C-alpha positions in Angstrom: 15.4 -10.3 11.6 17.3 -10.7 7.2 13.8 -10.4 5.6 14.9 -10.4 1.6 17.9 -10.3 -1.0 18.8 -7.1 -3.3 20.1 -8.3 -6.5 21.0 -4.8 -9.0 19.7 -6.3 -12.3 21.8 -3.8 -13.8 19.6 -1.2 -16.5 18.0 0.0 -13.5 16.8 -3.0 -12.2 17.0 -5.1 -9.4 15.5 -8.4 -8.2 14.6 -8.6 -4.5 14.0 -12.4 -2.9 10.9 -12.6 -0.2 14.0 -15.0 2.0 11.3 -17.8 3.6 8.6 -17.9 0.7 11.5 -17.9 -2.1 9.1 -15.3 -4.1 10.8 -12.2 -5.8 9.4 -9.3 -7.5 11.6 -6.6 -9.5 11.6 -3.0 -9.3 12.6 -0.3 -12.8 13.2 3.1 -11.9 10.9 5.5 -13.6 10.2 6.4 -16.7 10.7 10.3 -14.7 13.9 8.4 -13.5 16.2 7.8 -16.6 14.1 4.1 -16.1 12.6 2.0 -18.7 9.0 2.4 -16.3 8.6 -1.5 -16.8 7.7 -2.4 -12.6 6.9 -1.5 -9.4 9.6 1.4 -9.0 10.9 1.9 -5.2 9.0 4.6 -4.3 5.5 2.9 -6.3 6.0 -0.9 -3.5 6.5 2.0 -1.0 3.2 4.0 -1.6 1.8 0.3 -2.4 3.4 -0.4 1.2 0.6 1.8 2.3 -2.3 0.4 0.8 -1.8 -3.7 1.4 -1.2 -2.8 5.1 -4.3 -0.9 5.9 -6.1 -4.0 3.8 -4.2 -7.0 6.1 -5.0 -5.0 9.1 -8.8 -4.1 8.3 -8.6 -7.8 7.4 -7.2 -9.3 11.1 -10.1 -6.1 12.5 -12.8 -7.8 10.5 -11.7 -11.6 11.4 -11.4 -10.5 15.6 -14.6 -8.8 14.8 -16.0 -10.9 12.9 -17.4 -8.5 10.0 -17.9 -10.2 6.8 -15.5 -7.7 5.1 -16.7 -9.0 1.7 -14.3 -7.2 -2.0 -12.3 -4.3 -1.2 -10.6 -2.0 -4.1 -8.0 -0.1 -3.6 -6.8 2.5 -6.3 -3.0 3.6 -4.9 -2.0 7.4 -6.5 1.9 8.5 -6.0 2.5 12.0 -6.4 6.4 13.1 -6.2 8.3 16.2 -5.1 11.3 18.5 -6.1 14.5 18.8 -3.8 15.0 16.6 -2.7 13.1 14.0 -5.2 11.1 12.8 -2.7 7.2 10.4 -2.3 5.1 14.0 -1.0 0.8 12.1 -1.4 -0.2 9.0 -1.4 -3.3 8.8 -2.1 -5.5 5.5 -1.0 -9.4 4.9 -2.4 -10.1 2.5 -0.7 -14.1 1.0 -2.1 -15.7 -1.2 0.1 -18.8 -4.3 -0.9 -21.1 -3.0 2.2 -23.2 -5.9 2.3 -25.2 -3.8 5.6 -22.3 -3.6 7.5 -23.3 -0.6 10.5 -21.6 2.2 10.8 -20.2 1.3 14.0 -18.0 -1.5 12.1 -17.3 0.4 9.0 -15.4 2.6 12.1 -13.4 -0.7 13.5 -12.5 -1.3 9.7 -11.7 2.7 8.5 -9.6 3.7 12.1 -7.9 -0.1 11.0 -6.3 1.2 7.7 -6.0 4.3 9.3 -3.4 2.3 12.6 -1.8 0.4 10.2 2.1 -0.1 10.7 2.5 1.7 7.4 1.3 4.7 8.2 2.6 4.5 11.6 6.6 4.3 9.9 5.8 6.6 7.3 7.3 9.8 8.0 4.3 12.9 8.5 5.8 15.3 5.5 4.5 12.5 3.5 0.6 13.2 3.1 -1.5 10.4 2.9 -4.5 11.0 0.9 -7.4 8.5 2.7 -10.6 7.5 1.6 -13.5 5.3 2.2 -16.7 5.1 -0.2 -19.3 1.8 0.5 -21.1 0.1 -2.6 -23.8 -1.4 -2.7 -22.7 -5.2 -3.3 
């Protein structure tokens, strides 16, 4: 099933359009790889996709288990390797509002995040460094 159309815009920039919604995103090559770094790079999107997928699957689990997920913020870090140039580690720092979440509910949410489709699709060669922090809301 086709999901996107990507056009090269020149100067190491692309525009990807989601076919169903028509929404677009721009990518630029990063500064450390001959680009301007004015938008997400493709490897930034790969790394960011992990956090977005984790949050989506956590939301589904919260709905299925009547858990009030509340406010969640995720900070993504990316580490590049060389020879070949590739993502070697993705840091995912989750900060979850804790309005009385039980230990059982925390485990449900964490398991949902850790088993999201992107996490399971990434190469085992990419270290997924995941942390969960619960803060009082």
